[in-house]
N, C-alpha and C positions, 0 to 999 in steps of 0.2 A: 570538567573535573569528575572524577570515579565517586559512585554513592551507592547508596542501598535502597533506594527507593523501591527495587523489583527483586530484591533479595527473597528467593523461597518460591517465585511465582513462576508457573510456566506461561510462556509466550510464545506465539507462533506468527512467525514472519514468511510471507509469501513474495516469491521473486527475490529472493535474498542473496544471490550469489553474486550480484554487482550493482553500482550504481546504489540508486535511492533505495533499495531494502538493503544491500549491505551496509550501507551508512546506518541505517535503523537498526539492523540486528548489532553491529558495532556497539551503538549508543546503548541497547538495554543490557549488553554483556558488559559494560561498565557499571550498569548499577544493579548487576547483580542475577539477573534473571537469567534460567534455564529456557535454553531456548530449542523450539522445532522448526527448522528452516524447510523452506520447498524451494525448488527451481526446478524447469527442464532440463537445464544444464549439471547433470550427477555428477560429473569429475569436479569441474569448479566448486559444486557447491559443498563436496566433500572436506577440499582444501582450505575452503573458508571455515567449514566446522570442526577441522583438527586446529586451525590457528585460534580460533575463539578459545578454543578448550586450553590449549597452552597459555595462553595471555591472561585467561581471567579464570577466575575460582568459581567456574560454572558447568552445567551439564549442558552441551548441544549435539542435537540428531540432525541430520540431513537425509530428507525425502526427495526422491525425483520422482513425477508423475504429472499427468496431466490433470490439472485442478478444474478444466472447464467441463468436466463431467461429475456426475454425483458420485461415482464409483471410485474416482480419483479424491476427492474431497473427503470423503470417507476413509478412505485408506491412510490419506494423512491425519487424520483425527484418530485412528486406529492407532498408529504407530506413536503419534504423540503421547496419548494416554497408557501406552502400554509402557514408555520408556521412562516418560517423565512424570505422569499423573494429568490431572483434569488443567485445561488452560483457563487462564482465566483474561487473557487478552489475547485477541485475534487481530493480525495486521495484515487486511487485505491490499497488498503492495502489488502483486503481479500483474501484469497488464501489457500495454504498447500496443501501438495500430500501426497502419499503415495509412501515410499522409499522403494524400494525392487530391486534385480536385475530383468533386463527388463523381462526375461523371467520367472519370478515369479511373474509377474501381471496376473490379472485378467480382462477380458474385463469390469467389475465393477469398478476395481480400474484404472484402465487406463481412462475410462470415467470422474470419479470422479476429477481425477487430472486436466483434462483439462478443466472440466466444473470448479472448483473452482479457477482456475486462469487467463486462458484465458476468457473464456466466461464470466465471472463475471466482469472483467475489459472491455472486447469489450462493452457490453451491459450498462454498467454504461457510458461510455464514451460517446455511442450513447446517451443516455437519458440526459445529462447533456451538452454536447458541443453544442447545437444550440443555447441554450440562451447566451454562452459565445459569439458565434459569434454575435449576435445581440447587446451586449453591447460593442462588438471590445476589449475584454478584458478576460483574464482566465488563468488560471495555471491548468495544468492537472500532478499531479506527481504519477505515478506508480511504486510498488515495485516490483521489478525482482530478480535476483538470480545471485551472483558471480559464481556458479558454472556452469552456462551456458558457462562462458569462460574458466572455468579451468575443466571442465569433471568430475568432482567429483565423484567416484564410487558410484554406482547403482541408481544413479539421472538421466538416462536417459528420462524417462518419466517426470520427474517432468522439467527436461532442456525442453523438448518440448514444455511443456506449459509455461513457465519462457521464452523460445525463441521468442515464439511468442508474447508475451509482449511487449519484446524489439524490436521485428520488427515492431510490432503496433505503437511503440514511434517514431521511426525513420520515417515511414509512415505518420502518422497524423502530425509531427513535420514540415514535408516538406510540406504539403496540405495547412496546416495552419499559415503558418511563416508570412505571410503579415496581418493576419485578428487580431493580439493581444492576440493571445492564443499561449502558449508555453506548450511544451509536453516534458516530462523528466522522467527517469526511476533510480529510486536509487536502486542498486544491493547489498545487504548485503551478506557477508559470513555467518559465524556462528555467533549467535546472543545468548546473554546469557540471557536466556528466559526458561521457563517451558517446553514448547517443546522441545528444546534441551538437557536441562537435563532427559527429559523423554528419549529420543534418546540416551543420553549416558547411561543411566540404562539399556535400553533394547536390545542395539546394541554396547556394548563397544568398540569392535574392528574396526566396521566401523566408530562411531565417534572419534576414535583416529585417525585414517587417516584424517579423516574429519579437524581437529584440528591442525594435523600437518603440513597442506600446509600454516597456516598463520604465517609468519616471525615473528611477533610482539608477538606471542605465547600466544595469549587468545582471547576469541569470543571478538564481539563487544557488547558494551553496549548499552542498548534501547535507551538512551538518544544522543549517539553519532549517531545512525541512524534518529532520531526523528529530530535532529539538521539540518541535510542535506536535509531532507524533507522540513522545514518551511524556509530554503534558496531559494530552488528552487521554493518554491509557494509565495516568496516574489517579491514585484514589483523592488526590487535590482537586482533579475536574470533576466531582462525583455531581455538580451542579451544570454540567455542561453536556447537552446532548442535542440530536437533531441539527447540528450545525454543519455548515460547509466552510470552512475557514480558509482563505486564502492566503498563501503565502507567495505575494506576487511584487513585490516592490512597487506598490502602488498601482499596477495596471489596470487594476478594477477599482473603485471606491464607491460608497456609499454618498 
């Protein structure tokens, strides 16, 4: 159901052209947020921005660039501030990795996996955090991975990148807990999306092992991930920080 929880706030979502990032962007738009969306796929991103503007009474801009560099993240911040004002919410969703047995990786695939996940999250956080500290309010929500906890097969390099995101989350949360800024991570397991369907088609045996660890017996729906992101980004979550929250159908449990 649509609401007004984020009306008037500027929310930045990276990796927003499709899949989880798109679902997150749509959920924020339904709640009245003005959106700065980023993705490498500029054409698809602009189509998403145009659709959200037409369907919701919100401002939406699209930014295409390489966020794994300091310059790319700074350019996103500058575009967002110039057109929408300072961001109160940053969702570091951009990522993705090459899923291979560790010794089958190349130097290039290892570097790409680290860049897409850890460096993109780190540089975007460095770009947007100072303004949140000046405002003494901010919500940073990172996308991690439940595979860091369950040691999923063929995910060592990906887990190294996402494990870095998890560690960045707790370190930042501790450092800035008294400054009005919370930092949390949502760590999904398998998510019912095009990347998962492609993975199932290309590597059915690995995918079957992937899905078999989920007691509920299915992948997460996109809106199930997005709803957790919105909660952590909300004012209601003011006492939640430094957490890595699994959305995983029970695939890891305390």
